[in-house]
C-alpha beads as a LAMMPS data file, in Angstrom:
LAMMPS data file: protein, C-alpha beads

260 atoms
259 bonds

1 atom types
1 bond types

-500.0 500.0 xlo xhi
-500.0 500.0 ylo yhi
-500.0 500.0 zlo zhi

Masses

1 110.0

Atoms # bond

1 1 1 483.894 1.479 -11.242
2 1 1 480.253 1.988 -12.209
3 1 1 477.624 0.440 -9.947
4 1 1 476.316 -1.668 -12.822
5 1 1 479.794 -3.125 -13.416
6 1 1 480.123 -3.960 -9.728
7 1 1 476.854 -5.863 -9.920
8 1 1 478.135 -7.969 -12.820
9 1 1 481.151 -9.177 -10.833
10 1 1 479.080 -11.432 -8.607
11 1 1 479.452 -14.875 -10.215
12 1 1 476.842 -17.599 -10.456
13 1 1 479.039 -19.915 -8.375
14 1 1 479.200 -17.210 -5.688
15 1 1 475.419 -16.983 -5.949
16 1 1 474.978 -20.653 -5.145
17 1 1 477.522 -20.503 -2.318
18 1 1 476.304 -17.399 -0.548
19 1 1 472.556 -17.686 -0.907
20 1 1 472.147 -21.393 -0.158
21 1 1 469.857 -21.540 -3.171
22 1 1 468.446 -24.945 -2.306
23 1 1 468.369 -24.621 1.475
24 1 1 467.431 -21.021 2.184
25 1 1 468.851 -17.521 2.227
26 1 1 467.882 -14.137 0.915
27 1 1 468.266 -13.342 -2.735
28 1 1 469.398 -9.878 -3.697
29 1 1 469.128 -9.090 -7.376
30 1 1 471.072 -5.892 -6.771
31 1 1 474.052 -8.064 -5.862
32 1 1 473.639 -10.347 -8.830
33 1 1 473.136 -7.724 -11.495
34 1 1 471.067 -7.651 -14.637
35 1 1 467.681 -5.987 -14.612
36 1 1 464.730 -7.538 -16.360
37 1 1 464.840 -4.765 -18.928
38 1 1 463.395 -5.412 -22.319
39 1 1 463.195 -9.160 -21.806
40 1 1 459.883 -8.846 -19.981
41 1 1 458.436 -7.308 -23.124
42 1 1 458.159 -10.816 -24.531
43 1 1 455.361 -11.310 -21.992
44 1 1 453.268 -8.445 -23.375
45 1 1 449.566 -8.016 -22.788
46 1 1 449.026 -8.898 -26.426
47 1 1 449.791 -12.589 -25.993
48 1 1 448.933 -13.634 -29.541
49 1 1 451.372 -11.118 -31.005
50 1 1 454.074 -12.010 -28.484
51 1 1 453.727 -15.740 -29.155
52 1 1 453.599 -15.221 -32.910
53 1 1 456.724 -13.056 -32.951
54 1 1 458.531 -15.476 -30.692
55 1 1 457.543 -18.426 -32.850
56 1 1 458.824 -16.717 -35.991
57 1 1 462.115 -15.890 -34.290
58 1 1 462.584 -19.424 -32.977
59 1 1 461.697 -20.906 -36.340
60 1 1 464.361 -18.803 -38.023
61 1 1 466.939 -19.901 -35.448
62 1 1 465.953 -23.542 -35.698
63 1 1 465.059 -23.786 -32.005
64 1 1 461.531 -25.116 -32.359
65 1 1 458.097 -23.701 -31.672
66 1 1 457.194 -21.110 -29.067
67 1 1 456.090 -22.094 -25.582
68 1 1 452.538 -21.601 -24.356
69 1 1 451.052 -21.205 -20.887
70 1 1 448.912 -23.961 -19.419
71 1 1 448.436 -22.754 -15.812
72 1 1 448.650 -18.955 -15.716
73 1 1 445.564 -17.563 -17.410
74 1 1 446.323 -13.867 -16.806
75 1 1 449.128 -12.121 -18.671
76 1 1 449.733 -9.794 -15.707
77 1 1 450.407 -12.750 -13.401
78 1 1 452.822 -14.313 -15.877
79 1 1 454.665 -11.025 -16.413
80 1 1 455.019 -10.626 -12.645
81 1 1 456.320 -14.180 -12.323
82 1 1 458.827 -13.622 -15.132
83 1 1 460.087 -10.342 -13.661
84 1 1 460.537 -11.886 -10.203
85 1 1 462.317 -14.963 -11.575
86 1 1 464.673 -12.736 -13.560
87 1 1 465.627 -10.835 -10.398
88 1 1 466.332 -14.114 -8.607
89 1 1 468.414 -15.402 -11.525
90 1 1 469.352 -12.447 -13.736
91 1 1 471.227 -12.301 -16.999
92 1 1 474.858 -11.293 -16.636
93 1 1 478.136 -11.580 -18.515
94 1 1 478.369 -15.287 -17.657
95 1 1 475.133 -16.248 -19.328
96 1 1 471.385 -15.785 -19.752
97 1 1 468.873 -15.153 -17.011
98 1 1 465.670 -16.896 -16.025
99 1 1 463.547 -15.455 -18.824
100 1 1 465.864 -16.450 -21.659
101 1 1 466.298 -19.890 -20.083
102 1 1 462.525 -20.442 -20.206
103 1 1 462.110 -20.592 -16.426
104 1 1 458.657 -18.901 -16.376
105 1 1 457.322 -21.608 -18.684
106 1 1 459.002 -24.306 -16.583
107 1 1 457.186 -22.959 -13.516
108 1 1 453.925 -22.782 -15.466
109 1 1 454.258 -26.466 -16.362
110 1 1 455.073 -27.459 -12.803
111 1 1 452.077 -25.619 -11.404
112 1 1 449.814 -27.284 -13.953
113 1 1 451.089 -30.744 -12.972
114 1 1 450.515 -33.005 -9.959
115 1 1 453.323 -31.090 -8.215
116 1 1 451.381 -27.840 -8.387
117 1 1 448.206 -29.462 -7.082
118 1 1 450.029 -31.448 -4.358
119 1 1 448.106 -34.497 -5.520
120 1 1 450.775 -36.881 -4.202
121 1 1 451.253 -35.163 -0.829
122 1 1 449.543 -35.692 2.514
123 1 1 447.101 -32.783 2.705
124 1 1 444.958 -33.283 5.791
125 1 1 444.889 -30.913 8.763
126 1 1 445.644 -29.392 11.087
127 1 1 446.853 -26.509 8.948
128 1 1 449.075 -24.178 10.954
129 1 1 451.236 -22.134 8.547
130 1 1 452.635 -19.974 11.355
131 1 1 453.330 -22.778 13.813
132 1 1 456.805 -23.949 12.834
133 1 1 459.808 -23.200 10.649
134 1 1 461.021 -26.785 10.750
135 1 1 458.148 -29.008 9.641
136 1 1 457.764 -28.114 5.985
137 1 1 454.733 -26.554 4.362
138 1 1 451.762 -26.320 6.718
139 1 1 449.451 -24.386 4.418
140 1 1 446.044 -25.658 3.351
141 1 1 446.646 -24.254 -0.144
142 1 1 448.454 -26.319 -2.746
143 1 1 451.591 -24.991 -4.452
144 1 1 449.723 -23.559 -7.421
145 1 1 447.362 -21.666 -5.138
146 1 1 450.270 -20.456 -3.010
147 1 1 452.144 -19.156 -6.026
148 1 1 449.126 -17.293 -7.372
149 1 1 448.305 -15.825 -3.960
150 1 1 451.879 -14.645 -3.552
151 1 1 452.039 -13.129 -7.025
152 1 1 448.764 -11.279 -6.486
153 1 1 450.064 -9.940 -3.169
154 1 1 453.271 -8.797 -4.891
155 1 1 451.169 -6.886 -7.390
156 1 1 449.223 -5.246 -4.562
157 1 1 452.381 -4.272 -2.659
158 1 1 453.903 -2.852 -5.835
159 1 1 450.848 -0.679 -6.462
160 1 1 450.616 0.387 -2.810
161 1 1 454.285 1.370 -2.515
162 1 1 455.158 2.507 -6.046
163 1 1 451.872 2.968 -7.908
164 1 1 453.272 0.750 -10.667
165 1 1 453.018 -2.844 -11.798
166 1 1 455.775 -5.049 -10.379
167 1 1 457.091 -5.903 -13.848
168 1 1 457.476 -2.175 -14.626
169 1 1 459.570 -1.353 -11.540
170 1 1 463.338 -0.971 -11.694
171 1 1 465.454 -3.810 -10.342
172 1 1 466.195 -2.181 -6.994
173 1 1 462.516 -1.674 -6.203
174 1 1 461.719 -5.243 -7.258
175 1 1 464.479 -6.518 -4.977
176 1 1 463.091 -4.640 -1.994
177 1 1 459.671 -6.206 -2.487
178 1 1 461.163 -9.687 -2.851
179 1 1 463.236 -9.168 0.298
180 1 1 460.150 -8.100 2.243
181 1 1 458.466 -11.382 1.284
182 1 1 461.537 -13.416 2.245
183 1 1 461.701 -11.597 5.591
184 1 1 458.055 -12.446 6.358
185 1 1 457.203 -8.750 6.498
186 1 1 454.192 -9.112 4.183
187 1 1 450.856 -10.548 5.258
188 1 1 449.215 -13.106 2.988
189 1 1 446.006 -14.735 4.117
190 1 1 446.514 -18.412 4.876
191 1 1 450.270 -18.562 4.369
192 1 1 453.608 -17.046 5.220
193 1 1 455.116 -14.698 2.681
194 1 1 458.420 -16.494 3.251
195 1 1 456.815 -19.764 2.147
196 1 1 455.803 -18.116 -1.111
197 1 1 459.258 -16.650 -1.673
198 1 1 460.970 -19.960 -0.904
199 1 1 458.702 -21.752 -3.362
200 1 1 459.341 -19.132 -6.046
201 1 1 463.110 -19.172 -5.514
202 1 1 463.375 -22.954 -5.545
203 1 1 461.241 -23.239 -8.685
204 1 1 463.421 -20.636 -10.398
205 1 1 466.658 -22.474 -9.627
206 1 1 465.093 -25.789 -10.627
207 1 1 464.016 -24.248 -13.929
208 1 1 467.559 -23.072 -14.632
209 1 1 469.224 -26.430 -13.940
210 1 1 466.613 -29.100 -14.659
211 1 1 466.694 -31.203 -17.791
212 1 1 465.310 -29.170 -20.728
213 1 1 462.652 -31.826 -21.239
214 1 1 460.758 -30.180 -18.360
215 1 1 460.595 -26.796 -20.046
216 1 1 463.472 -24.790 -18.557
217 1 1 467.247 -24.721 -19.083
218 1 1 466.718 -23.782 -22.729
219 1 1 469.365 -25.194 -25.074
220 1 1 471.049 -26.590 -21.931
221 1 1 472.560 -23.164 -21.322
222 1 1 472.188 -23.567 -17.553
223 1 1 474.280 -26.723 -17.672
224 1 1 476.836 -25.143 -19.975
225 1 1 477.429 -22.340 -17.473
226 1 1 478.401 -24.840 -14.757
227 1 1 479.956 -27.363 -17.192
228 1 1 477.546 -30.131 -16.249
229 1 1 477.377 -32.854 -18.930
230 1 1 473.817 -33.943 -18.234
231 1 1 472.564 -37.498 -17.648
232 1 1 474.705 -40.245 -19.144
233 1 1 473.903 -43.892 -19.699
234 1 1 477.474 -44.859 -18.828
235 1 1 481.032 -43.637 -18.396
236 1 1 482.910 -46.620 -19.806
237 1 1 484.812 -44.575 -22.356
238 1 1 486.055 -41.989 -19.863
239 1 1 486.290 -43.509 -16.388
240 1 1 489.819 -44.871 -16.718
241 1 1 491.247 -41.851 -18.481
242 1 1 493.889 -39.921 -16.535
243 1 1 493.075 -36.734 -18.443
244 1 1 490.361 -34.305 -17.437
245 1 1 487.257 -35.036 -19.476
246 1 1 485.236 -32.251 -21.103
247 1 1 481.887 -33.189 -22.617
248 1 1 479.098 -31.316 -24.307
249 1 1 475.886 -31.641 -22.270
250 1 1 473.194 -34.056 -23.385
251 1 1 469.548 -34.055 -22.370
252 1 1 467.152 -36.932 -21.834
253 1 1 465.880 -36.015 -25.290
254 1 1 469.189 -37.259 -26.727
255 1 1 468.423 -40.717 -25.369
256 1 1 464.649 -40.927 -25.459
257 1 1 463.345 -38.415 -28.016
258 1 1 462.090 -39.092 -31.526
259 1 1 462.233 -42.194 -33.657
260 1 1 458.762 -43.447 -32.701

Bonds

1 1 1 2
2 1 2 3
3 1 3 4
4 1 4 5
5 1 5 6
6 1 6 7
7 1 7 8
8 1 8 9
9 1 9 10
10 1 10 11
11 1 11 12
12 1 12 13
13 1 13 14
14 1 14 15
15 1 15 16
16 1 16 17
17 1 17 18
18 1 18 19
19 1 19 20
20 1 20 21
21 1 21 22
22 1 22 23
23 1 23 24
24 1 24 25
25 1 25 26
26 1 26 27
27 1 27 28
28 1 28 29
29 1 29 30
30 1 30 31
31 1 31 32
32 1 32 33
33 1 33 34
34 1 34 35
35 1 35 36
36 1 36 37
37 1 37 38
38 1 38 39
39 1 39 40
40 1 40 41
41 1 41 42
42 1 42 43
43 1 43 44
44 1 44 45
45 1 45 46
46 1 46 47
47 1 47 48
48 1 48 49
49 1 49 50
50 1 50 51
51 1 51 52
52 1 52 53
53 1 53 54
54 1 54 55
55 1 55 56
56 1 56 57
57 1 57 58
58 1 58 59
59 1 59 60
60 1 60 61
61 1 61 62
62 1 62 63
63 1 63 64
64 1 64 65
65 1 65 66
66 1 66 67
67 1 67 68
68 1 68 69
69 1 69 70
70 1 70 71
71 1 71 72
72 1 72 73
73 1 73 74
74 1 74 75
75 1 75 76
76 1 76 77
77 1 77 78
78 1 78 79
79 1 79 80
80 1 80 81
81 1 81 82
82 1 82 83
83 1 83 84
84 1 84 85
85 1 85 86
86 1 86 87
87 1 87 88
88 1 88 89
89 1 89 90
90 1 90 91
91 1 91 92
92 1 92 93
93 1 93 94
94 1 94 95
95 1 95 96
96 1 96 97
97 1 97 98
98 1 98 99
99 1 99 100
100 1 100 101
101 1 101 102
102 1 102 103
103 1 103 104
104 1 104 105
105 1 105 106
106 1 106 107
107 1 107 108
108 1 108 109
109 1 109 110
110 1 110 111
111 1 111 112
112 1 112 113
113 1 113 114
114 1 114 115
115 1 115 116
116 1 116 117
117 1 117 118
118 1 118 119
119 1 119 120
120 1 120 121
121 1 121 122
122 1 122 123
123 1 123 124
124 1 124 125
125 1 125 126
126 1 126 127
127 1 127 128
128 1 128 129
129 1 129 130
130 1 130 131
131 1 131 132
132 1 132 133
133 1 133 134
134 1 134 135
135 1 135 136
136 1 136 137
137 1 137 138
138 1 138 139
139 1 139 140
140 1 140 141
141 1 141 142
142 1 142 143
143 1 143 144
144 1 144 145
145 1 145 146
146 1 146 147
147 1 147 148
148 1 148 149
149 1 149 150
150 1 150 151
151 1 151 152
152 1 152 153
153 1 153 154
154 1 154 155
155 1 155 156
156 1 156 157
157 1 157 158
158 1 158 159
159 1 159 160
160 1 160 161
161 1 161 162
162 1 162 163
163 1 163 164
164 1 164 165
165 1 165 166
166 1 166 167
167 1 167 168
168 1 168 169
169 1 169 170
170 1 170 171
171 1 171 172
172 1 172 173
173 1 173 174
174 1 174 175
175 1 175 176
176 1 176 177
177 1 177 178
178 1 178 179
179 1 179 180
180 1 180 181
181 1 181 182
182 1 182 183
183 1 183 184
184 1 184 185
185 1 185 186
186 1 186 187
187 1 187 188
188 1 188 189
189 1 189 190
190 1 190 191
191 1 191 192
192 1 192 193
193 1 193 194
194 1 194 195
195 1 195 196
196 1 196 197
197 1 197 198
198 1 198 199
199 1 199 200
200 1 200 201
201 1 201 202
202 1 202 203
203 1 203 204
204 1 204 205
205 1 205 206
206 1 206 207
207 1 207 208
208 1 208 209
209 1 209 210
210 1 210 211
211 1 211 212
212 1 212 213
213 1 213 214
214 1 214 215
215 1 215 216
216 1 216 217
217 1 217 218
218 1 218 219
219 1 219 220
220 1 220 221
221 1 221 222
222 1 222 223
223 1 223 224
224 1 224 225
225 1 225 226
226 1 226 227
227 1 227 228
228 1 228 229
229 1 229 230
230 1 230 231
231 1 231 232
232 1 232 233
233 1 233 234
234 1 234 235
235 1 235 236
236 1 236 237
237 1 237 238
238 1 238 239
239 1 239 240
240 1 240 241
241 1 241 242
242 1 242 243
243 1 243 244
244 1 244 245
245 1 245 246
246 1 246 247
247 1 247 248
248 1 248 249
249 1 249 250
250 1 250 251
251 1 251 252
252 1 252 253
253 1 253 254
254 1 254 255
255 1 255 256
256 1 256 257
257 1 257 258
258 1 258 259
259 1 259 260
């Protein structure tokens, strides 16, 4: 069996079981399969062309207008983010990966919100990022600053070790860099590299499975892969049924969108 076919066998349910996606654990894109490939081309350096082409395509398919960045000002940073997210949650034969699901734009929105600026968190010292593994984030930087610092360090490591941009590396090389961050083998001023990787991984998974109203989980494809029906206002019509119930997923938009 070809190595690529072996990679495809690792299911998304196995991914959630073995990596502890929400509680910790190393991610290995080489186990999950699906390189970034041509998908990262949608985040080209010519942003106006990329957005225009994407908008035309989405208009033809009736999926609405193209997304736009509100936090990441540099195309290189956004391309790096997209490539890393795709390695954490790659496309395979069970469904789309992070890029197609809109995860990079979900992360962009989150970093541009109060969550990215930690405006609702306690943010007074002492700041001791290396002091403990059990007391949450101890960095002085907010989440947006942490993500940018980590992405910039990934770009530096990629150039130092491969003389290429991270987004241009093959999947195996990208995985090795991501693993080095998760293992705390990379120095980042003011923070642990593992803290950056954990933040990036959690944001990626959240973008796959959050309600589409927040910018990810495009067309509810993340929910469809795990057969999650989405939020419901009630279960009166199904709760007493003795038959297994299958429902098409519905987003908050189905209850709250439009009509105003």
